[in-house]
C-alpha positions as CSV (number, residue, x, y, z in Angstrom):
1,M,7.3,-44.8,-22.5
2,A,5.4,-47.6,-23.8
3,G,1.7,-47.3,-23.4
4,T,-0.4,-50.3,-22.3
5,S,-2.4,-50.9,-25.5
6,E,1.1,-50.9,-27.4
7,R,1.2,-54.2,-29.7
8,R,4.5,-56.5,-28.4
9,I,5.4,-59.2,-30.6
10,P,6.8,-62.6,-28.1
11,L,10.6,-62.8,-29.4
12,P,10.5,-66.4,-30.6
13,G,13.0,-68.9,-28.1
14,S,14.0,-66.3,-26.1
15,N,13.1,-67.5,-22.5
16,R,15.7,-67.8,-20.0
17,A,15.6,-70.0,-17.0
18,V,17.2,-69.0,-13.9
19,P,20.7,-69.4,-13.6
20,E,21.9,-72.8,-12.5
21,G,23.6,-72.7,-9.4
22,A,23.4,-69.6,-8.4
23,T,21.9,-67.7,-5.8
24,L,19.2,-65.0,-6.1
25,V,20.5,-61.5,-4.6
26,G,17.5,-59.6,-5.6
27,D,16.1,-57.5,-8.0
28,V,17.8,-55.1,-10.4
29,D,18.1,-51.4,-9.9
30,P,15.2,-49.4,-12.0
31,D,17.5,-47.1,-12.3
32,E,20.5,-49.2,-13.8
33,R,21.9,-47.5,-16.9
34,I,22.1,-51.1,-19.5
35,T,23.5,-51.4,-22.6
36,V,21.3,-53.9,-25.3
37,V,22.4,-54.9,-28.6
38,V,19.8,-55.6,-31.3
39,Y,20.6,-58.1,-34.0
40,V,18.6,-57.1,-36.9
41,K,17.8,-59.9,-39.9
42,R,16.1,-59.7,-43.0
43,R,12.0,-60.1,-42.8
44,T,12.3,-62.8,-44.9
45,P,13.3,-66.1,-43.7
46,D,16.7,-67.8,-44.8
47,E,16.2,-69.9,-48.0
48,F,18.7,-72.7,-46.6
49,T,19.3,-74.9,-43.3
50,P,22.3,-74.3,-41.7
51,G,25.0,-76.5,-42.8
52,S,23.1,-78.0,-46.0
53,A,24.8,-78.0,-49.2
54,G,22.7,-75.5,-50.4
55,D,23.7,-73.3,-47.6
56,L,27.3,-74.2,-47.5
57,A,27.2,-73.5,-51.2
58,R,25.8,-69.8,-50.5
59,L,28.4,-68.8,-48.3
60,A,31.7,-70.2,-50.0
61,R,30.8,-67.7,-52.8
62,P,33.9,-65.5,-52.9
63,V,33.1,-61.7,-51.1
64,T,35.3,-59.0,-49.4
65,R,34.7,-57.4,-46.6
66,R,34.2,-54.5,-48.2
67,Q,31.8,-55.6,-50.5
68,L,29.9,-57.4,-47.6
69,A,29.7,-54.2,-45.8
70,T,28.3,-52.3,-49.1
71,Q,25.7,-55.5,-49.2
72,R,24.9,-54.8,-45.7
73,H,24.3,-51.2,-45.6
74,R,21.7,-51.6,-48.8
75,S,19.8,-54.7,-47.1
76,H,19.9,-53.2,-43.3
77,A,19.7,-49.9,-43.5
78,S,15.9,-49.5,-43.1
79,A,15.8,-51.9,-40.0
80,A,18.2,-50.4,-38.3
81,A,16.3,-46.4,-39.0
82,R,13.5,-48.5,-37.6
83,I,15.1,-49.1,-34.2
84,T,16.7,-45.6,-34.1
85,R,13.3,-44.0,-34.2
86,L,12.0,-46.3,-31.7
87,A,15.1,-45.5,-29.3
88,A,14.0,-41.5,-30.0
89,E,10.5,-41.9,-29.3
90,R,11.4,-44.0,-25.9
91,G,14.3,-42.1,-24.5
92,F,17.0,-44.3,-24.8
93,T,20.4,-43.1,-26.2
94,V,22.0,-44.9,-29.8
95,V,25.2,-46.2,-28.8
96,A,26.5,-47.4,-31.8
97,T,24.9,-48.7,-35.3
98,D,27.1,-51.2,-37.2
99,L,25.3,-52.2,-40.0
100,V,28.1,-54.8,-41.1
101,A,27.4,-56.6,-37.9
102,R,24.1,-55.8,-38.3
103,T,23.4,-54.6,-34.7
104,V,22.2,-51.4,-33.2
105,A,23.2,-50.8,-29.4
106,L,20.4,-49.0,-27.3
107,E,21.1,-47.4,-23.8
108,G,18.6,-46.8,-21.4
109,T,17.5,-47.6,-17.7
110,A,16.2,-50.7,-16.7
111,R,13.0,-49.3,-16.2
112,Q,12.9,-48.3,-19.8
113,M,14.4,-51.7,-20.9
114,A,11.8,-53.6,-19.4
115,E,9.0,-51.8,-20.5
116,T,10.0,-51.9,-24.2
117,F,11.2,-55.4,-24.1
118,G,9.4,-57.1,-21.3
119,A,12.7,-58.0,-19.6
120,T,12.3,-59.3,-16.0
121,L,15.4,-58.4,-14.6
122,R,17.2,-59.7,-11.4
123,T,21.0,-60.1,-9.9
124,Y,22.2,-63.5,-8.9
125,R,25.7,-64.5,-7.1
126,D,27.2,-67.7,-8.3
127,G,30.2,-67.9,-6.0
128,E,32.5,-66.4,-8.3
129,R,31.1,-63.1,-9.0
130,V,27.5,-61.2,-9.0
131,F,25.9,-61.0,-12.6
132,R,23.0,-59.5,-13.8
133,A,20.6,-62.4,-15.4
134,R,16.8,-62.1,-17.0
135,V,14.7,-64.4,-16.3
136,G,11.4,-65.4,-18.8
137,G,10.7,-64.3,-22.6
138,L,11.1,-61.1,-24.2
139,T,8.6,-59.2,-26.5
140,V,9.1,-56.7,-29.0
141,P,7.3,-53.8,-30.3
142,A,5.5,-54.7,-33.6
143,E,7.2,-51.9,-35.4
144,I,10.5,-53.7,-35.2
145,A,9.4,-57.0,-34.3
146,P,9.9,-58.6,-38.1
147,W,13.5,-57.2,-38.2
148,T,14.8,-58.4,-34.8
149,R,17.2,-61.4,-35.1
150,A,18.1,-61.4,-31.2
151,I,18.5,-58.9,-27.9
152,L,21.9,-59.5,-26.2
153,G,23.1,-57.8,-23.3
154,F,20.5,-58.1,-20.6
155,D,21.8,-61.4,-19.6
156,Q,25.6,-61.2,-18.1
157,R,25.5,-64.8,-16.8
158,P,28.8,-66.3,-17.5
159,L,30.2,-69.0,-19.5
160,R,32.3,-71.7,-19.3
161,T,36.0,-72.6,-20.4
162,T,36.7,-75.8,-20.7
163,R,38.3,-75.2,-16.8
164,P,41.8,-76.8,-17.9
165,L,43.0,-78.9,-14.8
166,L,46.5,-78.3,-13.2
167,R,48.3,-81.7,-12.5
168,A,52.1,-80.5,-11.0
169,R,53.2,-77.1,-10.4
170,G,56.7,-75.7,-9.2
171,S,59.2,-78.0,-11.3
172,A,60.4,-78.3,-14.9
173,G,60.9,-81.9,-14.8
174,S,58.8,-84.9,-16.5
175,D,55.9,-84.6,-13.9
176,S,55.1,-81.1,-15.1
177,G,54.0,-82.5,-18.4
178,L,55.3,-82.0,-21.7
179,W,56.0,-78.7,-23.9
180,P,53.6,-78.1,-26.7
181,T,55.8,-78.8,-29.5
182,D,56.9,-82.0,-28.2
183,I,53.0,-83.1,-28.1
184,A,52.7,-81.6,-31.8
185,A,55.6,-83.7,-32.9
186,R,54.1,-86.6,-31.7
187,Y,51.5,-86.3,-34.5
188,G,54.1,-85.3,-37.0
189,I,53.0,-81.4,-36.8
190,P,55.9,-79.8,-38.6
191,L,57.8,-77.1,-36.4
192,D,60.3,-76.0,-39.1
193,R,57.8,-74.2,-41.6
194,D,57.8,-69.9,-42.2
195,V,54.5,-68.7,-40.8
196,S,55.7,-65.3,-40.3
197,S,52.4,-64.4,-42.5
198,I,50.0,-66.1,-40.6
199,C,48.1,-64.5,-37.6
200,V,45.7,-66.2,-35.3
201,G,43.1,-64.8,-32.7
202,I,42.2,-65.8,-29.6
203,V,39.1,-64.9,-27.6
204,A,39.5,-64.5,-23.8
205,L,36.5,-64.1,-21.9
206,G,38.5,-62.4,-18.6
207,G,41.6,-63.2,-17.1
208,G,45.2,-62.2,-17.9
209,Y,48.9,-62.7,-18.8
210,L,52.1,-61.9,-18.2
211,E,54.7,-61.4,-21.1
212,S,57.3,-63.0,-19.0
213,D,55.3,-66.4,-19.0
214,L,55.4,-66.2,-22.3
215,A,59.3,-65.7,-23.0
216,M,60.1,-68.5,-20.4
217,A,57.6,-71.0,-22.2
218,L,59.5,-69.9,-25.5
219,A,62.7,-70.3,-23.8
220,G,61.9,-73.6,-22.8
221,M,60.7,-74.7,-26.1
222,N,63.9,-73.0,-27.6
223,R,61.2,-71.3,-29.8
224,Q,61.2,-67.5,-31.7
225,P,58.8,-65.4,-30.1
226,P,55.4,-64.2,-32.2
227,V,54.1,-60.7,-32.1
228,V,51.4,-60.5,-29.5
229,I,48.9,-57.7,-29.8
230,N,46.0,-57.5,-27.3
231,V,42.4,-55.9,-28.6
232,P,41.7,-53.6,-27.1
233,P,44.9,-52.6,-26.0
234,T,44.1,-52.2,-22.8
235,G,42.4,-55.8,-22.3
236,N,45.0,-57.4,-20.8
237,D,46.6,-55.4,-17.9
238,N,49.3,-58.0,-16.6
239,G,47.1,-58.2,-13.3
240,L,47.2,-61.9,-13.0
241,G,44.8,-63.3,-10.0
242,T,41.3,-61.4,-11.3
243,S,40.7,-65.5,-12.2
244,D,42.7,-68.0,-11.8
245,V,40.9,-70.1,-14.3
246,A,41.2,-67.4,-17.0
247,D,44.2,-66.7,-16.7
248,Q,45.6,-70.4,-17.1
249,E,43.0,-70.1,-20.2
250,I,44.9,-67.2,-21.9
251,A,48.3,-68.8,-20.8
252,L,47.6,-72.4,-22.4
253,D,46.3,-70.6,-25.7
254,L,48.9,-68.3,-26.1
255,Q,51.9,-70.7,-25.1
256,V,50.4,-73.8,-27.4
257,L,50.2,-71.3,-30.5
258,A,53.1,-69.5,-30.1
259,G,55.2,-72.4,-29.3
260,L,54.1,-74.0,-32.9
261,L,54.0,-70.7,-34.7
262,P,57.3,-68.8,-34.2
263,K,57.4,-65.2,-35.8
264,S,53.7,-65.1,-36.6
265,K,51.2,-62.7,-35.1
266,I,48.6,-63.7,-32.6
267,V,46.1,-61.4,-31.8
268,V,43.9,-61.9,-28.3
269,Y,40.5,-60.6,-28.1
270,F,39.7,-59.6,-24.8
271,A,35.5,-59.6,-24.0
272,E,33.2,-59.6,-21.3
273,N,32.5,-63.2,-20.0
274,S,28.9,-63.7,-21.6
275,A,26.9,-64.9,-25.0
276,A,26.5,-61.1,-26.2
277,G,30.7,-60.5,-24.6
278,L,32.0,-63.7,-27.1
279,T,29.3,-63.1,-30.2
280,D,31.1,-59.6,-30.2
281,A,34.7,-60.6,-30.1
282,I,34.4,-63.4,-32.9
283,H,32.6,-60.8,-34.8
284,Q,35.2,-58.3,-34.0
285,A,38.0,-60.7,-34.8
286,V,36.3,-61.7,-38.0
287,F,36.1,-58.1,-39.5
288,D,39.5,-57.0,-38.0
289,E,40.9,-55.6,-41.3
290,A,43.9,-54.4,-39.5
291,H,44.9,-57.5,-38.2
292,A,43.2,-59.9,-40.5
293,P,43.3,-63.4,-38.1
294,Q,43.1,-66.2,-40.4
295,V,42.3,-68.6,-37.6
296,I,40.4,-68.1,-34.5
297,S,40.5,-70.5,-31.8
298,V,37.9,-70.2,-28.9
299,S,38.1,-72.4,-25.7
300,W,34.9,-71.1,-24.3
301,G,31.0,-72.1,-24.8
302,S,28.4,-73.9,-22.6
303,A,25.7,-76.5,-22.9
304,E,23.1,-75.8,-25.7
305,K,20.5,-75.4,-23.5
306,F,22.0,-72.4,-22.0
307,W,21.6,-70.5,-24.8
308,T,18.7,-68.7,-26.2
309,G,17.2,-69.6,-29.9
310,P,17.9,-66.0,-30.6
311,G,21.3,-65.6,-28.9
312,R,22.4,-68.7,-31.2
313,D,20.7,-67.4,-34.3
314,A,22.6,-63.8,-33.5
315,M,26.3,-66.5,-32.8
316,Q,25.3,-68.4,-36.3
317,A,25.0,-65.0,-38.2
318,V,28.5,-64.2,-36.9
319,L,29.9,-67.7,-37.9
320,A,28.4,-67.8,-41.4
321,D,30.4,-64.3,-42.1
322,A,33.5,-66.4,-41.3
323,V,32.9,-68.6,-43.6
324,R,31.7,-66.2,-46.1
325,L,35.5,-64.7,-45.3
326,R,37.3,-67.8,-45.4
327,V,38.3,-67.5,-41.6
328,S,38.4,-70.7,-39.7
329,V,37.2,-71.0,-36.4
330,L,37.8,-74.2,-33.8
331,F,35.9,-74.6,-30.6
332,A,36.5,-76.8,-27.4
333,S,34.0,-79.4,-27.3
334,G,33.9,-79.2,-23.3
335,D,35.9,-80.8,-20.5
336,Q,32.9,-82.8,-18.7
337,L,31.6,-85.7,-20.5
338,A,28.8,-86.6,-22.9
339,T,26.7,-84.3,-19.9
340,S,28.3,-81.8,-19.9
341,G,28.4,-81.9,-16.2
342,L,24.6,-81.2,-16.0
343,T,22.5,-83.3,-13.8
344,D,18.9,-83.5,-15.9
345,G,19.5,-86.8,-16.8
346,K,20.1,-85.7,-20.8
347,V,23.2,-85.8,-22.3
348,H,24.4,-82.1,-23.9
349,V,26.8,-80.7,-26.2
350,W,28.6,-77.5,-26.3
351,F,27.7,-74.3,-28.5
352,P,29.1,-72.7,-30.5
353,A,31.2,-76.3,-31.1
354,S,28.0,-77.6,-32.1
355,S,27.3,-74.7,-34.7
356,P,27.8,-76.5,-38.6
357,Y,30.2,-73.6,-39.0
358,A,32.5,-74.3,-36.7
359,T,35.3,-77.0,-36.2
360,S,34.8,-78.7,-32.9
361,C,37.9,-80.2,-31.3
362,G,37.2,-83.1,-28.7
363,G,40.2,-84.8,-26.5
364,T,42.3,-87.9,-26.2
365,Q,44.4,-89.8,-23.3
366,P,47.7,-90.5,-25.8
367,G,49.8,-93.7,-25.3
368,P,53.3,-93.6,-24.3
369,A,55.6,-92.6,-27.1
370,A,56.8,-95.1,-29.6
371,G,60.6,-95.3,-30.0
372,N,60.3,-92.9,-32.7
373,G,59.1,-90.2,-30.7
374,A,55.4,-90.6,-32.3
375,A,52.3,-90.8,-30.9
376,A,50.9,-94.8,-30.0
377,A,47.4,-95.6,-30.0
378,E,45.2,-93.4,-28.3
379,A,41.9,-93.4,-26.5
380,V,39.0,-91.4,-25.6
381,W,40.1,-88.9,-22.7
382,N,38.3,-90.1,-19.7
383,A,39.0,-89.5,-16.0
384,G,36.0,-90.3,-14.5
385,T,34.5,-87.2,-13.7
386,I,36.2,-85.5,-16.6
387,G,37.0,-86.0,-19.8
388,T,35.8,-84.6,-23.5
389,G,32.8,-83.5,-24.5
390,G,30.8,-85.1,-27.4
391,G,27.7,-86.4,-28.8
392,I,24.7,-85.3,-31.0
393,S,23.3,-81.5,-30.9
394,D,19.8,-81.1,-30.0
395,A,19.9,-78.1,-32.2
396,F,21.4,-78.3,-35.6
397,P,20.6,-80.9,-38.3
398,V,23.1,-83.2,-39.8
399,P,25.4,-80.9,-42.0
400,D,26.4,-81.7,-45.6
401,Y,29.7,-82.9,-44.6
402,Q,28.6,-85.4,-42.6
403,S,25.8,-86.9,-44.3
404,H,27.9,-89.8,-45.4
405,L,28.7,-90.9,-41.7
406,T,26.5,-93.3,-40.1
407,L,25.8,-91.1,-36.7
408,P,24.4,-92.2,-33.7
409,Q,20.9,-91.7,-32.3
410,S,20.9,-88.9,-29.9
411,Q,20.3,-90.6,-26.0
412,N,17.9,-87.7,-25.4
413,D,15.3,-88.0,-28.1
414,G,16.6,-90.9,-30.7
415,A,17.0,-88.0,-33.1
416,I,20.0,-87.9,-35.5
417,R,21.3,-84.5,-36.0
418,R,24.9,-82.5,-35.8
419,G,27.4,-84.9,-34.6
420,V,30.4,-83.4,-32.1
421,P,33.2,-83.2,-32.4
422,D,34.9,-83.2,-35.8
423,V,38.3,-83.8,-34.5
424,A,40.4,-84.4,-31.6
425,C,43.9,-84.6,-30.0
426,A,45.8,-85.2,-26.4
427,A,43.9,-83.5,-23.6
428,A,44.4,-85.6,-20.8
429,A,46.5,-84.7,-17.9
430,S,49.2,-87.4,-18.4
431,P,51.2,-86.5,-20.2
432,G,49.4,-82.9,-20.2
433,Y,50.9,-79.6,-21.7
434,R,53.8,-78.1,-20.0
435,I,52.8,-74.1,-19.9
436,I,53.8,-71.3,-17.8
437,V,51.7,-69.4,-15.3
438,N,52.9,-66.5,-13.0
439,G,56.5,-68.0,-13.5
440,Q,55.7,-71.5,-12.3
441,P,55.7,-74.5,-14.7
442,M,52.7,-76.7,-14.9
443,A,51.3,-79.2,-16.6
444,M,47.5,-78.6,-18.0
445,S,44.4,-80.7,-19.7
446,G,41.3,-80.1,-21.6
447,T,40.0,-79.5,-24.9
448,S,41.2,-75.8,-24.7
449,A,44.9,-77.4,-25.0
450,A,43.9,-79.7,-28.0
451,T,41.7,-76.7,-29.7
452,P,44.9,-74.1,-30.0
453,L,47.0,-77.0,-31.3
454,W,44.5,-77.9,-34.2
455,A,44.3,-74.5,-35.2
456,A,48.1,-73.9,-34.9
457,L,48.1,-76.9,-37.5
458,V,45.8,-75.3,-39.6
459,A,47.6,-72.0,-39.8
460,I,50.7,-74.1,-40.9
461,A,48.7,-75.4,-43.3
462,I,47.5,-71.9,-44.4
463,A,50.9,-70.5,-44.4
464,A,52.0,-73.3,-47.3
465,R,49.5,-72.8,-49.2
466,G,49.4,-68.9,-49.1
467,E,45.8,-68.6,-49.2
468,Q,43.1,-68.7,-46.5
469,I,40.8,-71.9,-46.1
470,G,37.4,-70.6,-44.1
471,L,35.3,-73.6,-43.0
472,L,37.8,-76.4,-42.8
473,N,35.2,-79.8,-42.0
474,A,34.4,-80.2,-46.1
475,A,38.2,-81.0,-46.5
476,L,38.4,-83.1,-42.9
477,Y,35.7,-85.3,-43.8
478,G,36.0,-85.7,-47.6
479,K,40.0,-86.9,-46.3
480,P,39.6,-89.1,-43.5
481,G,42.5,-90.9,-44.2
482,A,44.3,-87.6,-43.0
483,I,43.2,-88.5,-39.5
484,R,43.8,-91.4,-37.4
485,G,40.6,-93.0,-35.7
486,V,40.2,-93.6,-31.9
487,Q,38.5,-96.5,-31.2
488,Q,38.8,-97.2,-27.2
489,G,36.9,-95.5,-24.9
490,N,33.5,-93.9,-24.1
491,N,32.6,-90.7,-22.4
492,P,29.2,-91.2,-20.3
493,V,27.9,-90.1,-17.0
494,G,25.7,-92.5,-15.2
495,G,25.4,-94.6,-18.1
496,K,24.5,-91.4,-20.7
497,G,26.8,-91.1,-23.4
498,Y,28.7,-92.9,-26.5
499,D,31.2,-95.0,-27.5
500,A,34.3,-94.8,-29.9
501,G,34.8,-97.6,-32.3
502,P,35.6,-97.7,-36.3
503,G,35.2,-94.4,-38.0
504,W,33.7,-91.1,-36.6
505,S,32.5,-91.1,-32.9
506,A,30.7,-88.7,-30.5
507,C,33.9,-88.8,-28.5
508,T,36.7,-87.8,-30.6
509,G,35.0,-87.1,-33.9
510,L,37.4,-88.1,-37.0
511,G,40.3,-88.8,-34.2
512,V,43.6,-87.2,-34.2
513,P,45.9,-85.5,-36.9
514,R,48.3,-87.1,-39.0
515,G,50.2,-84.0,-39.3
516,A,51.6,-84.5,-42.7
517,D,48.4,-85.7,-44.1
518,V,46.2,-82.9,-43.0
519,L,48.3,-80.3,-44.4
520,A,48.2,-82.2,-47.7
521,A,44.6,-82.7,-47.3
522,L,44.1,-79.0,-46.5
523,A,46.6,-77.9,-49.3
524,A,44.2,-79.8,-52.0
525,V,41.0,-77.2,-50.9
526,P,40.4,-75.6,-54.0
527,V,40.9,-71.8,-54.2
528,A,37.7,-69.8,-54.3
């Protein structure tokens, strides 16, 4: 056990507030077994600011998963050994060491964890579930502090999906929305391409889906089925009902992608609904050699303020690896307008959508279809209490690919930083995306519908070029003509928010896709 005179170093940025909207149940049982993951780093700080020209050039250097693994074993074995020694001294069990992920998983009692890392653990209820949360900051024993990036796993407070909204049930008529293929056609996204070489990953933080729902939706769209794989294989037990929102989310993501990508492979990565679970799931997808997804679609996240600095750094490290390995990762920007549903008088964007290593997707309200089936002018999706997330990051500076834009000042502090989202497409309840859940047709809305649609478009581009792309943003910002700007609407709540207008906006980013032009722009990305 740690002595009272042991020197411990505060982990900067690790402080966690009491979970908002949750009720305290009590302290965690001191004998409860807990597994935490220690993320290690180099002792020297990074040379470049995330998203800067030098940083993106560094990450663009060609590297394979095998080469990266070799580098990690060489550079991080010593740090992992230090943590292993600490574990032996404190009576922890080393559950796993993954030098590629730069992690060491430790298991011990809540009492041991509290004494070693200064963690204050309590149990809360948020109306939907009971979960463990960490309150306050962490301290790290001096012998491992210089190599410790983050410690995740103490806190299980749930992240949020974009909470897709139901508009119609029980009818296959026009009031149940449009099939994803119909919405894709409005953007000129080709539906006749050979995408059998494509693998797309979906991150699912809870929930399940029915194979019969997917089959019914594909029959309605007259599309050939993909191969769908669950990771872990037991992740989906076809037991709907554990979480209506999570079930709807998986159905939406899966059916949009499957409808646009016939005969492809879709891998659903199931994980715990927490920051640690999301970070691990994306790492697992990025380094999945068995399936090797070229694109990952994620509809989960939360306001930046809910992520600790170390937790954000751990996710950033994973997303930087995605850039290195040329895996394109797209995130939903959220459905609660510029404030992310918070009432602290500030505006908030979602993370990981705000990461400079991610492509973030906002939402629009399409107008009536033109005579040729194409989309008419679109506006920002704002239905009063819900609508597209977007704004200026509180955490990240302006990335190189946005450096030529006239970005608005943050309404929190007047600074100019990373703008969110990057792109957008249909997300409103009208017309809505028709999908099947538990045998019933329903119309869904949300940026969690826009995200898989954009992911499918990227996958079609990858199939056409026969080469992965990785981070999309330089190509998208470099070819603004491939994207149709959205100039009408806004996303404020209580006067706090942003307006659309000419060029990029903090509501819908660059705008909505012109399918053929986006494919041409992504096809022109240089091959590394």
